[in-house]
GUPASE-359169 format. One record per residue (C-alpha): x, y, z; residue in one letter. Coordinates in steps of 0.001 Angstrom, whole numbers, padded with zeros to 6 digits, always signed. Layout:
N
XYZA
...
***
This chain:
53
+019051-008266+049743M
+019952-011962+051277M
+016227-011850+052536Y
+014806-011709+049010M
+016381-015101+048363K
+013977-016897+050861N
+010773-015740+049136I
+009029-017691+046475Q
+006625-015886+044115K
+003611-017568+042190E
+000193-017267+041120L
-002728-019332+042360V
-006066-019618+040464L
-009065-018893+042704F
-012148-019998+040686E
-011192-017863+037469R
-008970-015408+039045F
-005432-015200+039572Y
-004119-014377+042990I
-000761-013219+043642R
+001022-014720+046453R
+004701-014950+048120C
+006016-017324+050410Y
+008700-016533+052973D
+010830-019579+053952E
+012465-017808+056807K
+009025-016875+058514T
+007038-019718+057125E
+004337-017226+055979T
+002356-016816+053003W
+001448-013193+051784Y
-001559-012681+049508F
-002315-009616+047262S
-005296-008079+048878V
-006511-006273+045525I
-006653-009567+043815D
-008730-011152+046645I
-011183-008350+046445I
-011434-008556+042748A
-012292-012201+043055A
-014704-011598+045531L
-016555-008763+043660I
-016256-010743+040320E
-014419-007887+038850Q
-012159-008788+036199A
-009820-005475+036005D
-007753-004773+039439F
-008204-001165+038942K
-011984-001345+039943C
-011028-003257+042764A
-008713-000855+044047Q
-011405+001593+044923S
-012421-000735+047862Y
***
């Protein structure tokens, strides 16, 4: 569980959609939620509809 201490979680606003993201300090890498990105691209407020893509 030591690995989880190095991860920073936050939301970022893209236009009017929130995108979940995490930053891993150990590898200096950002991870974004693919479902949230798809929901923003197809302008779907409900992430359940974006999951079908």
